[in-house]
Every structure is written in C-alpha cells, then in structure tokens.
C-alpha positions as CSV (number, residue, x, y, z in Angstrom):
1,M,85.0,100.6,-40.1
2,N,88.6,100.4,-38.5
3,L,89.9,100.8,-35.2
4,I,91.6,104.5,-35.5
5,G,87.7,105.9,-36.7
6,E,85.8,104.5,-33.8
7,G,88.4,105.9,-31.6
8,F,87.7,109.2,-32.9
9,I,83.9,109.1,-32.4
10,F,84.3,107.8,-29.0
11,M,86.5,110.5,-28.3
12,L,84.3,112.9,-29.7
13,V,81.5,111.5,-28.6
14,G,83.3,111.6,-24.5
15,M,84.4,115.3,-25.6
16,G,80.6,116.5,-26.5
17,M,79.3,114.9,-23.6
18,V,81.8,116.4,-21.2
19,F,81.3,119.7,-22.9
20,I,77.3,119.6,-22.4
21,F,78.1,118.6,-18.7
22,L,80.3,121.8,-18.5
23,V,77.4,123.8,-19.8
24,L,74.2,122.4,-17.9
25,M,77.0,122.6,-14.9
26,I,77.5,126.8,-15.8
27,L,74.3,127.4,-16.4
28,V,72.5,125.4,-13.1
29,M,74.8,127.1,-11.3
30,N,74.3,130.7,-12.9
31,L,70.9,129.6,-12.1
32,S,70.9,128.7,-8.3
33,A,72.9,132.0,-7.3
34,G,70.1,134.2,-8.5
35,V,67.2,132.2,-6.6
36,I,69.8,132.3,-4.1
37,S,70.8,136.8,-4.3
38,R,66.9,137.1,-5.0
39,F,65.8,135.2,-1.6
40,F,68.4,136.5,0.8
41,P,70.0,139.3,-0.3
42,E,73.6,140.5,1.0
43,K,72.5,144.1,3.0
44,A,74.1,142.5,6.0
45,A,76.9,141.6,4.3
46,E,76.8,145.5,2.7
47,E,76.8,146.6,7.0
48,S,79.9,144.4,7.8
49,S,82.2,145.3,5.4
50,A,82.6,148.8,6.2
51,G,83.2,147.9,9.9
52,S,86.1,145.3,8.6
53,V,87.2,147.6,6.6
54,N,88.4,149.8,9.7
55,E,89.3,146.8,11.7
56,K,91.7,146.0,8.9
57,S,93.3,149.2,8.5
58,K,93.5,149.6,12.1
59,L,95.3,145.7,11.7
60,A,97.6,147.3,8.4
61,A,98.2,150.5,11.0
62,V,99.2,148.4,13.9
63,I,101.5,145.7,11.8
64,A,103.8,149.0,10.4
65,I,104.8,150.7,13.5
66,A,105.4,147.3,15.5
67,K,108.3,146.2,11.9
68,S,109.1,149.7,12.3
69,R,110.5,148.9,16.2
70,Q,112.4,146.7,14.7
C-alpha cells in the first residue's frame, strides 16, 4: 500500500476515534446531568429567580433614570 493510502487510513481511524470520544462525552454529560438533577433539584433556584428578576427590574429603572438626567 502506498503512503497516501496509509495516510487516509490513519486519518479515518483518528477521526473515528475523535467522533467516538465526543459521542461518549455527550452521553456521560447527559447522564451526569440527569443524576445531579435527580438528587439535587432546583427548588431553591426557582424561588430566588423571582426575587432576582424584581431586583434586576429595579436596577434597570435606576439606570434609566440616571441616564435620562445626564
């Protein structure tokens, strides 16, 4: 087999290994996200998000007033 053929074989093997690694990484990340969300639900984050929206709207109003006075 010539060098070009061996180069293509090595290229395909390398690209295949990278593809398999990326697929496995995505599967592990999804699995770990499911396990984490099962044992640590986001109830506290939902409660604090309503307060942070109110704080953000107040901050936006203060910034708008300050900019209108310039």
